[in-house]
N, C-alpha and C positions, 0 to 999 in steps of 0.2 A: 482398413485403410488405407488407402495409398499416403507414402510420404508425403508434408508438404515444408515446408522453412516455415522459421518463426524468428525473431527479434535475437534470441539468446543463442541460437546455436552458433555462430560465430566465438562467442565466449566459450562455450560446452566444448566445442571443437580443440580450441590450446589446451585444455585439460583432458585430451581425450583418456587418459587413463582409469579415469573415473566414470564415466558414460559408456554404454555397452552399446554395441551395434547389430547384437543380433537380436531378432527375435525369441520371447520366450516365455510362455501360456504356461509361467510356475502360479499357482494359487495364491493372491495375496493373503498377509498375516491379517487377524484380526485388528480393524479400522479403529474398532472403539479401544482396544486395548493401547492402539498407540496415541488415541488423542488426547487418556489421562497423562501421556509422557507431556499434550502441550500446553495445557489449559490458560489460555487469557481472557480473562470476564471481557464478555460485549458480545453482539451477533456474530455468529463465524459460518463459516461451509468451507466444504473441502472437495477435493478430486484426484483420482490417480491420472498421475503421466503413464506412457507408455514411453521408452526413450528410444525406441525403435523408429516408431509412428507420430508421438505426438500427442497419438489418440489422446484427450480425457477419457473418463469413464467413472464411475461410483460417483456422477455428480451429486455433490448432496442441493435439496431444491431450492435452501434458501441461497443459492446462486446467482440464480437468478429474480429472484424477490428482491435481494437486495441490492442488484445492478439496472434493475429493472427491466428484464433482457425479455425479449417473446420467445427467444428459441433455447434449449438447453447448448451452451458452446461445448462442441465437440473436438477441439481444436487447441492448442496450446495460444498458438498466435490471437484467440480469439479474445481472450482473458488478457492478454496482455496487451489488445489495444485499450484494454478498461483504462493501464496507468496512465498517470499523468504526463503529458509528455515531457516535462520538465522535470520528471525524475526518472526518466529511464535511462542515464547517463548513471545514474548512482546504479538503479536498479542492474547494468550491463558490470558496473566495476565490483559492486557487492558479490553477486556470482562468480568472477572472476578471483577476488579476492577468497573468499572460502572455497570453492573449490579446488584454485591451487593449492593451498593448505592443506586441504584431504588426501588432496593429490601421492602428498610426500610422507602422509603419516602413516605409522605400521597397523593402525586401530581397521577394525572392520566397517564401512562405510556407514551398515545400517545402528551403528553404533552411537551417529552422530547425526546431529539435525544442522541445518541453518537457520538462521534466522536477520532479518530486518524489517522497514518498515517504509513503506510510501505510498500516495495519494490514489484512489481510484476515487471512478465516476460511481455516483450512485445513483439511484433511481428518481430520486427530486432533479438529477442537472449538475448539482453540487458537487465537488472531490470533498470525500474524508480519506482519514487516515487508518492504513490497516496495518497490520502486525501480518508479515511472511513467516512461515514455515516451512521447512520442506523434510523429510522425513523417509529413506530409503525403505522400501520394502520391500523389493525382491533383488538379488543381485545375481551373478553370472559366477561361472567357475573363476574369475581372475576377477571376484570381490568390486564388478564395477556398477554402476547401477543399470537394470532392468524399469522397475517402477517404483516412482516414487511418489509418494502422499506428501498433496501441500493444504495445508493449511491458514485460510487470511481472517483474519479477526477488525473489525470493523472498530478503534479506537478513540474515536472524535469524542467520542462523549471525555476518556481521559486528555489525550493532547490532539490538538493538530499540529503539531511541529514536529517535525522530523528531526532526530537527533544527529542521523548521516551515521551512524554505527552500524557494522554487520557485525555478527557472531556465528563460532563454532560453538553448540554443547554438547556432551554429554550424555547420552539417554541410556534403558539398559544399565544400567549399574555402572560404565565408565565416566569416571571423575575428568573431563576432558574440560577446558573453556580455552577459548581463542576469541579475542575482538579485534575488530579491524574500523581503525578510524579517518573515515572518508568524507568529513568536513570539507576539506578544501575542494569539493565537485557542490557544495553548496551552491544554490543560483540563488545571486543576491536578487539582481532582477526580478525575480520570479516572488520575492517576498519584498520587493520594495511598490508600494499603493502610491499610482499616481492619483493621489487625493486633493480636492479645492479644495481652497483657506472654509467656503462654505460650509463643502461637505463635511469637513472638517468641526466645524459649531454642530451642525446639525447629529453627528453624528456623538461628541458630547451629549449634546442635552439627551439623547437617546439612550446613554449610560445613566443620566443623573433621572431618567422613569419617568422624561417627561413625552406626553402621545403628541401625535405630527399635528394634531389640532392647538394642542398649546407652544408646538414650537415655532407652529405658524404663527402666533400671535406673538409671540415674545419675540422672533425676527422680524414681523413685516410683512411676511410674507404670503401667498397664497398657499391653502391646503395642498394644492396641487403641485405646487412647488417641491414643498416636502417632500411630498411622494416620490416625485424624480427623483430627487436626493439618496432616500430610501432606495428605492429599484438599483440607482448607479453603485453606491457602494455595496448592493449584496452581490449585482454584477462583477466590480471591481475582486473583490473577493471569494466567489465562488460560493456564498454561503446560504441558505435557506430562508433563514428567518433572523428576527432582528438577535435574539438572543444569540446566535451562533453566530453574528459578526463582531458583536461587542468582544464575546472571548475571542476571535480572531486576532480582531484589531488589538485587544492585550498583549497576545501573546508573542506580535510583530512589532509590539512598542509603540504605535501608532497611538494611541491615547496617551501615551505620556511626551510626545512631541509638543511645542507649544508654535499651534497653527492657528489659536484663536485672536 
């Protein structure tokens, strides 16, 4: 595959001693064995990255089903394009923090995995929080990454709020742990929902278990107006349904604000 650029490339170039520039067709290690090191509960998929070409191989079928893709991505940028735009700066800085740290360590890169979270577009058009993990599968003679195994797990059912923390953890028997607090990159504007007073009232009634018809009667408005308010709330939060909407607004503290 012809070499192409991608959004993470400038960051990887900063720590060039970690990533190989050579083509290497060494066989990958047992994927199942590596997955056992990084199991996180939730729907997941994985893929291999060839650092030299940025080509993807061994893509798990759920990569397409989870994200609603018609074609299997064959280049890293196609996966990066699924990341929420507001999370890209954090992703770039997390990659830089993790691999800059690894570059100064004496451990084998194959004994350390990187880990952090970000939001990704899913099949229903909303964004879910995913747990990202990267493990080196193949290294060259200079201990640089040739092939990397990436695992993405949908953890929206656990939380939709990012901690803005990145981690390095030892695997394959290595006792190693590093944490990077990147909370200063939190995009406060992205988490601030411009919800009107009436939308907040509708939201509060939804959390109390009221249906649209009951809300219309309580507020003295039409059923169609209530449906418009619900539709706007779902659009502003990026949530696919009312249950997810309530959970997200609870996480952001919207339900605690005095707007009613």
